[in-house]
C-alpha positions in Angstrom: -2.3 -0.9 -59.0 -5.2 1.2 -60.2 -5.6 4.2 -58.1 -9.8 3.1 -57.9 -8.5 0.2 -56.7 -6.4 1.4 -54.3 -8.8 4.2 -52.5 -11.0 1.1 -52.2 -8.7 -1.2 -51.1 -7.5 1.5 -48.4 -11.3 2.4 -47.8 -12.0 -1.1 -47.1 -8.8 -1.4 -44.4 -10.4 2.0 -42.5 -13.6 0.0 -42.4 -12.3 -3.2 -40.8 -10.0 -1.0 -38.6 -13.3 1.2 -37.9 -15.0 -2.0 -37.1 -12.5 -3.6 -33.9 -12.3 0.1 -32.6 -16.2 0.2 -32.1 -15.9 -3.7 -30.8 -13.1 -2.3 -28.0 -15.1 0.5 -27.3 -17.9 -1.7 -26.7 -15.8 -3.9 -25.0 -15.0 -1.5 -22.6 -18.3 -0.2 -22.1 -19.6 -3.6 -20.5 -16.4 -3.5 -18.2 -16.8 -0.6 -16.9 -20.4 -1.5 -16.3 -19.8 -5.2 -15.0 -17.2 -4.0 -13.5 -17.8 -0.5 -11.7 -21.7 0.0 -12.7 -21.0 2.9 -15.1 -24.2 3.2 -17.5 -22.6 4.3 -21.4 -25.5 5.7 -23.7 -25.8 5.7 -27.4 -27.4 8.5 -27.6 -24.7 11.3 -28.1 -24.9 13.9 -24.9 -22.4 16.4 -23.3 -20.9 13.5 -21.2 -18.3 10.9 -21.9 -16.8 8.5 -20.1 -12.8 8.4 -21.4 -11.8 4.2 -20.7 -8.0 3.9 -20.6 -7.4 7.5 -19.4 -7.5 7.1 -15.7 -5.5 7.8 -13.0 -5.2 4.3 -12.3 -3.1 3.5 -15.4 -0.5 6.1 -15.5 -2.2 9.1 -17.4 -2.0 12.3 -15.9 -4.6 15.0 -16.2 -2.6 17.6 -17.9 -1.7 15.0 -21.0 -5.9 14.1 -21.1 -7.1 17.5 -21.0 -4.8 18.4 -23.4 -5.6 16.2 -25.5 -9.4 16.7 -25.1 -9.3 20.4 -25.3 -8.2 20.1 -28.9 -11.9 19.2 -29.2 -13.4 22.1 -27.8 -14.3 24.0 -24.6 -14.2 21.5 -21.5 -16.9 21.9 -18.6 -15.5 19.6 -15.9 -13.4 16.7 -16.3 -13.2 14.3 -13.3 -10.6 11.5 -12.8 -11.3 9.5 -9.6 -8.7 8.2 -7.4 -6.7 4.7 -8.7 -9.3 3.9 -12.0 -8.3 3.4 -15.0 -11.3 6.3 -16.3 -12.0 9.5 -16.5 -15.6 11.1 -17.1 -15.2 14.4 -19.6 -17.9 16.7 -19.6 -17.9 19.2 -22.8 -19.7 22.7 -22.9 -21.2 22.0 -26.4 -22.6 18.5 -27.4 -21.2 18.8 -30.7 -17.7 19.0 -29.0 -18.4 15.9 -27.6 -19.3 14.1 -30.4 -16.3 15.6 -32.1 -14.0 13.6 -29.2 -16.3 10.4 -29.7 -15.8 10.4 -33.5 -12.1 11.2 -33.6 -10.3 10.4 -30.4 -11.8 6.6 -30.0 -9.4 4.2 -30.9 -6.2 6.9 -30.7 -3.3 6.5 -28.6 -1.8 9.2 -26.7 1.6 9.8 -24.9 2.2 9.9 -21.8 5.8 9.8 -20.6 7.4 7.0 -21.9 4.1 5.6 -22.5 1.6 5.1 -23.9 -2.6 4.4 -23.9 -5.1 3.7 -26.4 -8.8 5.9 -25.4 -12.0 4.4 -26.1 -15.0 7.2 -25.2 -18.5 5.8 -24.4 -21.4 8.6 -24.1 -22.8 9.0 -20.8 -26.1 9.9 -19.0 -24.7 12.3 -16.2 -21.3 12.5 -14.1 -21.2 12.7 -10.8 -19.0 13.9 -8.6 -17.9 13.8 -5.2 -18.6 16.5 -3.1 -15.0 17.9 -2.1 -14.8 17.9 1.6 -12.2 19.4 3.8 -9.7 17.2 4.9 -8.2 18.7 8.1 -4.1 18.0 9.2 -3.6 16.3 12.1 -3.6 17.7 15.1 -0.6 20.0 16.0 0.8 19.2 12.6 2.1 22.7 10.2 3.0 22.3 7.0 4.7 26.0 5.7 5.4 26.4 2.0 8.3 27.7 0.2 10.5 28.3 4.0 13.6 28.2 2.2 14.8 30.2 -0.9 16.6 28.3 -4.0 19.3 29.3 -3.2 19.6 28.2 0.9 17.8 25.1 -0.7 21.4 24.7 -3.0 23.5 25.7 0.0 21.9 23.2 1.9 22.2 20.3 -0.4 25.9 21.3 -0.9 26.6 21.1 2.5 25.8 17.3 2.5 28.7 15.0 1.2 27.1 11.7 -0.7 30.7 10.6 -2.2 31.2 8.0 0.1 29.6 5.1 1.4 30.4 5.5 4.6 31.0 8.0 6.7 31.6 7.4 10.8 31.8 10.9 11.3 27.9 11.3 10.4 27.1 7.7 10.8 26.6 7.3 7.0 24.7 4.2 5.3 23.1 3.3 2.2 20.0 1.5 3.5 17.7 -0.2 0.4 15.7 2.5 0.2 17.3 5.3 0.7 20.4 6.9 1.9 21.0 8.3 5.1 23.3 10.8 7.7 23.1 11.3 10.9 24.7 14.7 12.7 25.2 15.6 16.4 23.6 11.7 17.4 23.1 8.4 15.3 19.3 7.4 15.3 20.0 3.6 15.5 17.6 1.3 13.4 18.3 -1.6 15.7 16.5 -0.3 18.5 15.0 2.5 17.4 16.7 4.4 19.9 20.1 7.1 20.0 22.9 6.6 22.4 23.1 9.5 24.1 26.4 9.0 25.6 28.0 8.7 22.5 27.4 11.8 20.8 28.9 12.0 17.0 32.2 13.7 15.9 30.2 15.9 13.2 27.7 18.2 14.9 25.2 20.2 12.6 26.5 21.4 9.7 27.2 25.4 10.0 24.7 26.4 7.0 21.7 25.1 9.1 22.3 27.8 11.8 20.2 30.5 9.1 17.4 28.1 8.9 17.2 27.2 12.8 17.6 30.5 14.3 14.5 31.7 11.8 12.6 28.6 12.8 13.2 30.0 16.2 11.4 33.1 15.6 9.2 32.4 13.9 8.3 30.2 17.1 8.5 27.1 15.2 11.0 25.7 18.0 11.6 27.1 21.2 14.9 25.1 21.3 18.1 24.3 19.2 18.0 21.2 18.2 20.8 19.0 18.5 20.3 16.4 16.1 19.7 15.4 12.1 19.0 13.0 10.0 19.5 13.5 6.3 17.6 11.1 4.2 18.0 11.3 0.5 15.7 9.3 -1.1 15.7 8.7 -5.3 12.5 8.3 -7.5 10.7 4.8 -6.6 11.6 5.1 -2.7 10.4 5.4 0.4 10.2 5.0 4.8 7.6 2.7 6.2 4.9 4.3 8.5 6.6 4.7 11.7 6.5 7.5 14.8 9.4 9.0 16.1 10.5 7.0 19.5 9.1 9.0 22.6 12.0 8.6 25.1 14.4 9.6 22.4 13.3 13.2 21.3 11.4 15.8 22.5 8.1 17.1 21.4 8.8 18.9 18.5 10.3 17.5 15.1 11.3 19.3 12.2 11.4 18.3 8.4 12.5 20.4 5.5 11.9 18.8 2.0 14.6 19.7 -0.4 15.0 18.7 -4.3 11.4 17.4 -5.3 8.0 17.1 -3.8 6.8 14.2 -2.4 3.7 12.8 -0.3 3.8 11.9 2.8 1.1 10.0 4.5 -0.4 10.2 8.5 -2.3 7.1 10.2 -4.3 7.5 13.0 -4.6 4.8 15.3 -8.1 3.8 14.2 -6.6 3.9 10.6 -7.7 7.2 9.4 -5.5 8.5 6.9 -4.1 11.7 5.1 -2.1 12.0 2.4 0.0 15.6 2.6 1.7 16.9 -0.2 5.4 17.8 1.0 6.5 20.7 -1.7 9.9 21.0 -2.8 11.6 23.6 -0.1 8.7 23.4 2.7 8.4 22.8 6.5 6.8 20.5 8.0 6.8 20.8 12.2 5.1 17.9 13.7 3.9 18.8 17.7 1.4 16.9 19.9 -0.9 14.0 18.2 1.0 14.2 14.7 4.0 14.1 16.5 3.2 11.5 19.5 0.6 9.3 18.0 0.0 9.1 14.2 3.0 7.2 12.4 4.3 9.0 9.5 5.5 7.3 6.1 6.6 7.5 2.5 4.9 4.5 0.0 8.1 3.4 -2.6 6.7 4.9 -5.8 7.9 6.6 -9.1 4.7 8.6 -9.5 2.2 9.9 -6.6 -1.7 11.6 -7.4 -1.5 15.3 -6.2 -3.7 18.1 -6.5 -3.7 19.8 -10.2 -1.9 22.9 -10.6 -3.7 23.6 -14.0 -5.7 27.1 -13.7 -8.7 25.7 -15.6 -9.1 23.1 -12.6 -7.8 25.1 -9.8 -7.3 22.7 -6.4 -8.2 24.1 -2.8 -4.8 25.3 -1.1 -5.5 22.2 1.7 -2.6 20.3 1.5 -4.2 17.0 2.6 -5.2 15.4 -0.7 -9.1 15.2 -1.4 -10.4 13.3 -4.1 -11.3 16.0 -6.9 -9.2 17.6 -9.5 -6.0 15.5 -9.0 -2.7 14.6 -11.5 0.0 12.3 -11.8 3.2 14.1 -10.2 6.1 12.3 -11.1 8.6 12.0 -8.1 12.3 13.4 -8.5 15.3 13.0 -6.0 14.3 14.4 -2.8 16.5 15.1 0.1 15.3 15.7 3.8 16.5 17.0 6.6 14.7 16.5 10.3 16.1 18.1 13.1 15.0 17.2 16.5 16.5 17.6 20.1 17.5 14.7 22.3 15.4 13.9 25.0 17.2 13.1 28.4 14.5 12.7 30.7 11.1 10.3 30.0 8.4 11.4 27.7 5.5 12.2 30.0 3.0 12.7 26.6 -0.5 12.9 27.0 -0.3 9.1 24.9 0.6 6.4 27.4 -0.7 3.6 25.3 1.6 4.5 22.4 4.8 6.0 24.8 7.4 3.9 25.2 8.5 6.1 28.3 5.4 5.4 30.1 5.6 1.4 29.2 3.9 1.0 25.8 6.3 -1.0 23.3 7.4 0.7 20.1 5.0 -1.1 18.0 4.9 -1.0 15.4 8.4 -2.5 15.3 9.4 -3.7 18.5 12.2 -5.8 18.3 11.0 -7.9 21.8 7.6 -7.4 22.4 5.3 -8.0 25.0 3.1 -10.8 23.8 -0.6 -10.2 23.5 -3.3 -12.1 24.9 -5.6 -13.7 22.9 -8.9 -12.0 22.5 -11.8 -12.6 24.9 -14.5 -10.8 22.5 -14.4 -8.8 19.0 -13.4 -6.1 20.5 -10.4 -7.4 21.7 -9.6 -9.7 18.2 -10.2 -5.8 16.2 -7.8 -4.2 18.6 -4.7 -7.2 18.1 -5.3 -7.5 14.3 -4.7 -3.6 14.2 -1.1 -3.8 15.8 0.2 -7.5 15.0 -1.4 -7.6 11.5 -2.7 -4.3 10.1 0.2 -1.4 11.1 2.7 -4.3 10.8 2.0 -4.9 7.0 1.6 -1.1 6.6 5.6 -0.5 8.0 6.8 -3.8 6.1 5.0 -3.1 2.3 7.7 -2.5 0.5 9.9 -5.0 1.6 7.3 -7.6 1.9 6.3 -6.7 -1.2 10.5 -7.8 -3.1 10.1 -11.0 -1.5 6.3 -11.6 -3.4 7.2 -12.0 -6.9 7.0 -15.7 -7.9 2.6 -17.0 -8.1 2.0 -20.4 -6.4 1.8 -23.3 -9.2 -1.7 -24.6 -8.1 -3.1 -21.1 -7.5 -1.9 -20.1 -11.3 -3.8 -23.7 -12.7 -6.7 -22.2 -10.5 -6.7 -18.7 -12.1 -6.1 -19.9 -15.6 -9.4 -22.3 -15.4 -11.3 -19.6 -15.4 -13.4 -18.8 -18.2 -12.6 -15.4 -20.3 -14.4 -12.6 -19.1 -15.2 -14.0 -15.6 -14.8 -11.8 -13.1 -12.2 -12.3 -10.4 -12.0 -11.0 -6.8 -8.8 -11.3 -5.1 -9.1 -10.7 -1.8 -6.6 -9.7 0.7 -4.5 -9.1 -2.6 -1.1 -8.2 -0.8 1.6 -6.7 -3.7 -1.0 -8.0 -6.8 1.6 -11.3 -7.7 -1.8 -13.0 -9.0 -4.0 -10.4 -10.6 -2.2 -9.9 -13.8 -2.1 -13.9 -14.5 -4.8 -14.8 -16.4 -5.3 -11.5 -18.6 -8.2 -13.1 -19.7 -10.8 -12.1 -16.8 -11.9 -8.7 -14.8 -9.6 -8.8 -12.0 -10.0 -6.9 -9.1 -7.7 -6.5 -5.9 -8.1 -5.3 -2.3 -6.3 -5.5 0.9 -5.9 -3.9 4.0 -3.1 -2.3 3.5 -2.9 0.8 1.6 0.8 0.9 1.5 0.2 -2.4 -0.8 -2.5 -1.0 -2.4 -0.1 1.9 -3.5 2.1 -0.8 -4.8 -1.0 -2.4 -6.7 -2.2 0.7 -8.6 1.1 1.6 -9.3 1.6 -1.1 -11.3 -1.5 -0.8 -12.9 -4.1 -3.7 -11.3 -7.9 -2.3 -10.5 -7.4 -2.8 -6.0 -9.1 -0.8 -3.2 -8.2 -0.5 0.5 -10.8 -2.6 1.9 -10.8 -4.9 5.3 -12.2 -8.9 4.1 -14.9 -9.2 6.6 -16.7 -6.0 4.5 -15.9 -6.3 1.0 -17.5 -3.0 -1.2 -18.2 -5.4 -4.0 -22.3 -6.6 -4.9 -23.4 -9.9 -3.7 -22.9 -12.5 -6.2 -20.7 -9.8 -8.9 -17.7 -12.5 -9.2 -17.6 -15.9 -11.0 -14.9 -16.4 -8.4 -12.8 -15.2 -5.4 -9.5 -16.4 -4.0 -8.0 -15.9 -0.7 -4.0 -16.5 -0.7 -2.7 -16.0 3.0 -4.8 -14.3 4.0 -7.6 -15.6 6.8 -4.7 -17.6 9.5 -3.9 -13.9 10.6 -8.1 -13.6 12.0 -7.5 -14.1 15.7 -10.6 -15.6 16.5 -12.8 -18.4 14.8 -16.3 -16.1 14.3 -13.9 -13.8 12.6 -12.9 -16.7 10.6 -15.7 -17.8 9.7 -17.3 -14.4 8.7 -14.2 -13.9 6.4 -15.0 -17.0 4.5 -18.4 -16.2 4.5 -17.8 -12.7 3.0 -16.3 -14.6 -0.1 -19.4 -16.7 -0.3 -21.9 -13.8 -0.3 -19.5 -12.5 -3.3 -20.0 -15.5 -5.7 -22.1 -16.0 -8.0 -24.5 -19.5 -8.0 -21.7 -22.1 -10.0 -19.1 -19.5 -8.6 -15.7 -21.2 -7.0 -13.2 -19.8 -4.0 -9.9 -20.6 -3.6 -8.3 -20.5 0.0 -4.8 -20.9 1.1 -4.2 -20.7 4.8 -0.8 -21.7 6.5 -0.9 -25.2 8.1 0.3 -26.0 11.4 1.6 -29.5 9.5 4.6 -28.1 7.6 5.9 -31.7 7.3 3.3 -33.7 5.6 2.9 -37.1 3.5 7.0 -37.1 5.1 7.6 -34.4 3.3 9.1 -31.1 4.6 7.6 -27.7 3.8 9.7 -25.0 2.2 9.8 -23.1 4.8 11.0 -26.2 6.9 13.8 -26.9 4.4 15.6 -23.5 5.1 15.2 -24.3 8.7 18.9 -23.3 10.5 21.1 -26.0 11.7 19.9 -24.9 15.4 16.5 -26.3 15.9 16.9 -30.3 14.6 14.4 -32.3 15.1 11.4 -29.8 16.8 8.7 -32.0 15.6 7.0 -33.4 18.5 5.8 -30.6 20.7 2.4 -30.0 23.1 -0.2 -28.2 20.8 -2.8 -26.1 21.4 -5.7 -26.4 19.2 -8.5 -24.6 17.7 -10.7 -26.9 19.8 -9.1 -25.7 23.4 -9.9 -22.1 22.2 -12.5 -22.1 25.4 -9.7 -22.4 27.5 -7.2 -20.3 26.2 -8.8 -17.2 26.2 -6.8 -14.5 28.0 -3.9 -16.5 27.3 -0.6 -15.1 25.9 0.5 -15.4 22.0 3.8 -16.6 21.9 7.1 -15.4 19.6 7.4 -18.4 16.9 11.3 -19.0 16.1 11.2 -18.8 12.3 12.1 -22.5 10.4 10.8 -24.8 12.6 8.0 -26.8 13.4 4.7 -25.1 15.1 4.1 -25.7 19.1 0.6 -23.8 19.0 -1.6 -23.0 16.8 -1.9 -18.8 17.6 1.5 -17.0 17.6 3.4 -13.9 16.5 5.9 -14.8 13.7 8.9 -12.5 13.2 9.7 -10.0 10.5 13.5 -8.8 10.0 12.8 -5.4 8.0 16.2 -5.8 5.9 18.2 -3.5 4.0 19.5 -6.1 1.1 17.4 -7.6 -1.3 15.6 -9.7 1.0 14.0 -10.8 4.8 12.7 -12.9 7.2 9.6 -13.8 5.7 7.6 -17.4 4.6 8.3 -17.1 0.7 11.7 -16.2 0.2 13.1 -19.2 2.3 15.7 -17.0 4.3 16.2 -18.3 8.0 17.0 -16.2 10.8 19.5 -13.0 10.1 22.7 -13.5 12.5 22.7 -9.7 12.9 20.0 -7.9 15.3 20.9 -4.5 13.6 17.7 -5.2 11.8 14.1 -3.8 12.9 11.7 -6.8 13.9 8.0 -6.9 13.8 5.5 -9.3 14.5 3.1 -10.4 12.9 -0.2 -12.7 14.2 -1.1 -15.9 12.4 -3.1 -18.1 13.6 -2.1 -21.8 11.9 -4.6 -24.5 10.7 -4.7 -27.8 11.4 -5.5 -31.2 8.8 -9.4 -30.5 8.6 -10.0 -27.5 10.7 -10.6 -25.3 6.9 -12.8 -27.9 5.8 -14.5 -27.7 9.4 -14.8 -23.9 9.0 -16.4 -23.6 5.5 -19.0 -26.8 6.5 -20.4 -24.2 8.8 -22.3 -22.3 5.9 -24.9 -23.4 4.0 -25.1 -23.0 0.2 -21.8 -23.8 -0.2 -19.8 -26.9 -0.8 -16.1 -28.3 -0.5 -15.3 -29.0 -4.1 -11.4 -30.1 -3.1 -8.7 -29.4 -0.8 -5.3 -30.2 -0.6 -1.6 -29.3 1.4 0.2 -27.5 -0.7 4.0 -26.3 0.6 2.7 -25.8 4.2 -0.3 -24.5 2.9 -4.2 -26.2 3.9 -6.3 -25.2 1.0 -9.9 -25.6 -0.3 -12.0 -24.5 -3.3 -15.6 -24.2 -2.6 -18.0 -23.9 -5.1 -21.4 -21.8 -4.4 -25.3 -23.8 -4.9 
């Protein structure tokens, strides 16, 4: 081929590539405006928004900063949590123009993955003012409490070579390996058999560490129980409070091998995420030990304060919202030291103390059944204990059973035109957010643990209550609410949840709602839930019903525990969830019958199961919306609403 012709062909190819990049850049700008309210400008400025360059799609601050610094000196780099974009401001406008020209459409390697960056100019970058996040009362974190040599000695003292070891009650749980020394902590009853000490006392290698804790005043008595957990990358532990009646006040936790992020949650919902560096000591006393739950969300990357000297973080260990980056988890081994309690607990938190009459919520195997709510405050308390706290506790196991999207929900999602904005309110683990790749999908859920799972999968999600979703009115072409509204415990709150969906819709927009049906046998067909029923409960289909129309008479009555895989005999009930270390659990979707073993924690979720016609009547109370269609789908009542 003639050289000049070849050159012209290459020029045409470059031109086509540039046009392609421009189209994708404009599409990214449009998405940012439509979805995030971010206005871009065609006029060069010192600041840019970097689409696809955010923590939410697996880009670390270090990788992005290195690429951007090649274009010039940076003033600021802002990476909002869980978002798929970042903001950069250069010292000189020329540097920003260079980045805009050379980085647009370029692939950037991020570990084993790569992303394509699209940059647009913005007039300004607003940063949330960083506020100091205090640690929970009574919580102390001591960095570098043990040396690398002590760390190696302690890790070598734990022998994981055998799968099971009676002397240390070793078990291979689903999300971690565990050994107990001194006494076994039993997960079936969340307590300790104080009359049966284990043959293996605390390893002698722990003695120097514990003596130093005594000298430094972190404990005033020597522990006699040790639990060693080993977490691989991607593993965690559900939120929990160490049983009051089992252990004394102070609990020590030593992190070895790798850092992680532990989340502390107050009963009022307040969350504090704390980075636990390798070789650090965590001391839990008082309120942080007795009142706050603590847990580790199973994931392979954590958002942590950056250590880049160009963007120094405060030394406060609770995670704020600035200067964040991604940290890959390694294998972490925790040593948790406790002192067995031999007298009842008399702590200052009787509402959560099992010694003072409270259940060991959020995971009581045999809960005292709650009363149906008489007012808004009662309803909020019931849902906090029997919905919100439970889903945070079972999130990982729950997610592992929620992997198959329901066909008729998929049909609704696939019918949406390309470019539609979809809100999944109560998105769970996000299994519907990727069904239609041609829509702009955003999800929210009340469970931060489930939202973390969604974010790790690259979905656009945020924590929110379904009664108050922080999206603009009339901003969505479609909404879905799948298996959510039945968790609200009064008719007023269920109506408010539907009203919120309608508020989000544009005129002409549609909402799909699924709720669990009282009628699990419909048109002479049993639902999958009943088909897997245990043979111990045959023919259990014609029992007395408390309907929603009787609500005024049932205020204050107790909410019974349902027997899994049987027909319903009341509309308001607690449904057991068996948190198993095997592959599946006793939830709805995995269709597994009641486990025969009692050695698994059991959680109880509140449900209001809907009778035929009830969902349509509920939606009919709202003006400006009509029921386009309704149907029964595998044990659920479903409606499609259309906003006038």
